[in-house]
N, C-alpha and C positions, 0 to 999 in steps of 0.2 A: 793608040795603045796605051800611053800613058795613065789616058783616064779610065780604060778598063784595067790596068795593073792595081790604080786606087781603088778601084771599084771589089776588085779580086782581094786584095789586102784587108779593106776594111769589112769584108765577109767571113774575115776569119773568125770571129768572134760572135758572130750570127752562126755560124754555123758549127761552130763548138759549145754553143749552147744546146743550140737542138740535138749534136751527139751524146750529150752529157745526160739530156733530159731520156732520149731515145733508149739510150744503154738500161738506164735505171728502169726504163719502163720494162726492158723486154727481160731484164734479171729477175725481176719479179713474177714476169709471164712465165718464165721459165720454169718456176717451182708451184706457180698457181696460174692456173692457165683459162683465167678469166680476163674477160677487156674491165678495164677500171678507167674512169675519169677522173681518179682523185690524185693522179701525179701533178698535170699542170695547178691543181690549185695548192699543193703544198709548194712546189715550186713560187707561186705566186706569194705564196700568203708570209712565207717569210723575208720577202723582200720587201712588201706592204707593210709590213709588223717595223721593221727597221726605220721605212719614212716616219710611221707615225711615233715611235720613242724617241728617236731623234727632235722632230717637232717639238715633241711634248717636253723632254728635256731644256730646249732651250728656251721656247716659250713660256711655259708653266712651272719650270724648275729652275729656271734664270742659270743654267750652267753655261759653260763657254761651248764652243761649237767643239771643240775636239773631244768635253766632258760629254756633251752630248751625241753625239755619234758612238761612243763606246757605251753610253745608255741605251740607243737605240739597237746596238749587236748585241748587247745583254737581253734587253727585251725579246728580241728573234729569237735570241737562242733558247730561252725559258719556255715562252710561247711553242716556239716550233717544235721543241722536243715533248711538250706535253703532246699537243696533236700527233706528232709522230707517233709515241707511244701509243695514243689510243688505237691508231690507225693498224699499226704493227701486230700488238700483241692482244687487241679484243677482234676488232671489226676483219679483218683479214683470215685469223684462225677462223673463225665462226662463220666464214661464207667462203671458205676453201675450196667444200668440199658437196656447196648447193648449186645450183642451175645457173648459169651465167648471167641470167635474166636477174638473180638476186645479186650478185656484185654490181653490175652495170646498176641498179637501181639505189645501190646503198651508197655506192660511191661518187651516184651526182648527186645523191642528198647532203654528202660530204662537200663538195665543191659548193654546192647553192650555199652553208650553212657557213663555209669560210667566207666566200664571196661574198655575201651579205654581211658578217660579222665584222669583216674590214670594211665596208660601207658606210656602215652604223658608226662603227667606233672614228670613222675619219669623218664624219658626220654628213657624206655626199662631198667633200673636197677631193679634189687631186693634188695631192701633196709633191711636193719636190724636194730632193736632194742635192743640196749646190754641188759643182762638182769638184773633187778631193785632190786633183792636181793640173794642170797648166802644161806639165812638162811633156814634150812631141819628141819624137826620133825618127829622120828624115832616111828614106828606104832607097831612096833615087828613084829618077821619072818624075818626080812630084811628087811620090807617094809619100805618106807618113802614118805613123801611128803614134795613139798617147800610152802613157807611162800604164796609167789603170788597162787597159788594152790588152799589153804586153802582160801586166801580170794575172792577168784575167786567164788570158788564154794557157799561160803556162803552169797558173793551179789547174783550169780544167782538164789540159792534159796530163796532169798528175795523177790527180784523182781518176783517169779513166785508166792510166797506167796502172797503177797500184792496184784497182778494182781486177781487171785483166790478170795481175799477178795473185792476187787473194785467188779467184777462181778457177787457177789454173794449176797451181804449184802449191797448194796450203792443204791442210785435210779438212778446214773448214768450206773450202770451193769443190775439193770431192765429194762431201757432202752436199753441198749445193745439185751439184751435176748429178749425182743418185738419186736425189728426191726428183729433180728434173727428169728422168731418164725413167725410173723405175720406182716409183713412191714404194709399192708394196716390198718387192723385194729389200729394198732400204730398209723399211720396217724390219722386216725378219731379220735382217742381220743385224740390226742393233740400234739401228739409226733414229733418233729421235725426230718424225719428222716435222711434226707441229712446232717443236723448236727452232728447226731450220727453215721453217715457211716464217715465221716471226723473223726471225733473223736476217732472212735476206729482204722482207718488206720494209723493218726498221734500215737496214744498208741501203736498199732502193732508194727508202723516201729521205733518208740522207744526203744523198749523189742530190737527188731533187731541188731538195731544200739550199743544200749550199751555192748550188746554180743559179737559184732565185737570188743569193744574197748577192751572190758577183754580180750579176745583170744588174740588179739594180745600182747597187754602186756605179756600175760604168753611165747606164743610161739616165740614173738619177728619178726615173719615175715608173710604176707600174700599173696600169689602170684597173679599172676593178673587175672588169671581166676578160682580164689577160688570163686569168687561172684556167678559165673552161676554152677558153678559145686555144691557149697552149696545151689543154690536156686532149681537146678535140685533133688538134694538127699531130701529135707526138704517137695517139693511135692508130693515126691515117700511117704514119709512117713506117712504124714498126709492122703493122700488117702489110706494106707495101713493099718490106725488106724480108716479109716471110715469117718474122718471131724464128728466124735460125740461129742466131745467136745474137748477144748485145752486142758485142763488136761488128758485126754484120748491118746490125740496126742504127748503132752511131756511125758507120760511114754514109749510109744512105740518108740519114738526117743530116750529117754536116753537108753534103751536096745539096739537100733541101735549102739550109740554109742559106748557099753561096748563090743559089739559083733566086733565092728570094732578093738578096743583094744586087745579082745582076737586074732583075724586073726593078729593082728601086733605080737603078742607074738609068734604065733607058726605055722602060713604058710607065704608063700610067699610073700610080700607087692606086688610085679607084679600081682598078682593075684586078691588083694583085691576087686578092685574096680566092677571087671566084676561080682565077684561071690557076693557082696550086691547087686548090683542092682539085678541082678540075683532072688535071693532071695526075694528083693522087690516086686519086677515083678511076682512072684510066689505067694507072700501074696495077691497079687491083683489081680488077677485070680483066688483064692480061696475065698478071699471075694464078690466078683461077680459072683460066682454060683448061680444059681434059686432055691430058695432053693425047696425041694422036700416036696409033701403032705402025 
């Protein structure tokens, strides 16, 4: 039981990462009901640039470690903001009304460009960020969490709570819900649909990129193919949740993250991806079965 408890506690961070990604994905899908593969790459890009910027500051610019971290964060914020602005204000509005295939192909191209751009920038090497803190907290029964885990989980919970508040209780949220439910009627009533779509795309990407930074700070590394992997997973998770609401998608994704942690604790990691994808595919098939009279 103590081992299971430790696994579930350790899986909280993994679950929250998937929850934040799924929430951001479905938030955009509500106003642009087109599948996209860019979210995972936006998520990974911000973290990968943080590592590269930190390495550049420490090795080439001879900064102190603390200054190198700040330089890496600044580099990530600037480059991520540029990429996100292009995605939210150029790509998404142009493809929002086109066929789903156009959005899939375009966002896949974005994912590949970001992935290969980081790959080239890092000269094909996996770089690691050293642990920022060794502080841990004992939770009883042999379980413990690190300070970074606690900070990240609280930060991601706060992001989800604030996003849900904005969506449910503000005029901006009402505009998003109006465009999601009836875009034509919203436009006739004076809502600038294109601006709402761009704003939602920017907010959605910002959530994903913030999650990428937090994840990189905790793990210390993100592989070059992580963006595409996360993008496909979050697409499957969101579809399995039915795209009904960002909150429901986040809950489904959190459970998926915990399931991954349980698999890692008890079963061969080599088979994890195959079985997890198979489980998501099964959920999609079951959700897609026609209702019986």
